[in-house]
Each structure stands twice: as structure tokens, then as C-alpha cells.
N, C-alpha and C positions, 0 to 999 in steps of 0.2 A: 774683679770679671773670672767669672773661671772660666774652664774653655769652654767649656755648653755655647754660654753667652758673647765670649769671641769670638768660635766658630756664626751663628745667627748672625750678630752685630756686621761680623767682614761682607757674609754673603749672602745677606737679606737682599742688595741689588742680583747676586747672580742670579741665572736661568740654568739650571736644568734640568732634568728627566728626577717627578718624585718629589721634589718637590711644595709644593702648596703639603700634597702630604704627612713629609718630614715633619716643617714648619709648624703643619697648623699640630699634631703632637707634643712636638714639643714643649708649644702653647700649655699645650691644656695638657698637660705632665702626661704622659704620657705615653713618653719616651725620654732614653737617657742615653747621653754621652758612654759610649761605651769603652771607645781605644781613641787616646783625642792624636792628632797627626805629630804633637811632642810624645808622646812612649813611639813612635815607632821612628825607626831608622828609612832616611828614601829612598827607594826600589826603581832603576833608568826606568824608562818607561816603555823600552827592545825587551825590558828582560819581561813586563806587567805581558806586552802585545802579542810576545809566546805564549804564558800561558791565557790569557785570555781570544786570543785565535784556536788550543785547545780544547776549550770549556764549548769554546759557541760551536767547533762541529764533535762535540758534541751531543749539545744542544740539538744536534736535527735527529735526535730519534724519535724526539718524545714531538708529539704536536699536541698538546692538554691549552690551555692559556695560562696558567702559572707556564707551562715551560715553553712558548710564547714570546710572555712578558722577558721575561729573563734571555731568553737572548736578544729581544732589542736592547733591551738596558743594554748584554757586550759582546754588542756589534755598534753600539756607537760608541759606546768603552772605546771599542779596536778603532776605530775613527780617527778618534782625539788622540790616540795614543799614535796609530800612526803615524799620524800627522808631525811632534816633536818625539822622536825615539833616540837621538842624544839628550835631552832631558830626563831631570827625578823627581818624583813623584811622592806623595806621601799620603795613607789610606785613617778616612775619617772614620770607627764605624758606630752606627750608632747604631738600637736597639725595643723595639715593643712590644712588647709580655706579651704576647705569651713564646714567643720564636719569631719573630720577625725581625732581620735585620735591613739596615743601607748601609752600605758601600762606597766612601766619597771620594774620590780621588781630585785631586790639590797638587802641582804643580808646583815644586818645590821653592823654584825663587820668584814665578807673577803670583803664588795666589792662585791660580784659576782652577777652576772645578774644572776637570777632565768629562767625569762623570758620576750616575748614580747606579749602584746597580742594589737592588730590593730582592733579597733575598728571606728562603727558608728554612730555617736550623734546625736539622734531622735528629737532632740530640736531645733539641727539645715539642717535636715534632711530635702526637699519636702518630704510630702506624694505621692509619684510614687515613688521618687526614692529607697524608704524605703519602701515598694508594694513590687518593685521589687530582692531590698537585699535578703528578710525574704521568698519572696511566689512563685518572679519568675513574675507577670505581676500586671499589673498594676489599684489602684482600680475601684468597677465599679465605 
């Protein structure tokens, strides 16, 4: 069983944001595991909480549907991280071409999913699409 199959088997009954979209894309072969939790070192939840709180502050500047969804994902993650600051978690990254990513945060000891942040990767997103995501407009 590969890491992607292991993730699906382990979290088939878990509940987390974007699960249906992620699992549907995996089943259809439209999504793939980009980074397994085994390839990353565990990170303290308190450290991740600091990072994602700062990202949350940054996201307050934007009002597009994309920014709102990202804020909701980030808020849900921050709430979960704040409950277990002394734990560590691992991160799984799944990619849906051409430029969407799902970052899944899993508690190291229990294997519980803390959250999922669905984002667009700026490196692979055309400029006009990026502008629409964040500003609702095309670049000048």
C-alpha cells in the first residue's frame, strides 16, 4: 500500500474541510499526493498556530470568495491547533493540477486530522486568474 492509499484508508471515516472534494479527486485520479507525512518532520502545534494566525491577519485585507474560503480554512485550523499547543503534527500535501493544493494537518500521536487548507499555488496560477482570486479583477 502506498502513502496515498494509506492516507485514504486511515482517514476514510475522518471529518475535515474539503474531504469530499479531495477524496473525490483522488478516486477519479485527478489528484495526487505531493508530500507525505512521512517525508516531513513533525512541527509543534504552537509554532503552526503562530504562523497561521499571522496568515489570518494578512487574509483580512481581502474580500473575494477565495480569500473568504481561505480565511475559514485558516480559522478552523487555528482553533484546532490552539486546543493542543503542546502536541506535534505532520503535514500531508495533495495537488490537483494545474495549481490547487490541499494541506492536511494530522496530529502526530493520535493521527487525528486537525484541519485542511485548500489553496492555489501562485507559482502555477496564471496572473489574470491570480488577480481574480485575490482582487476580483484582471490586472491592468
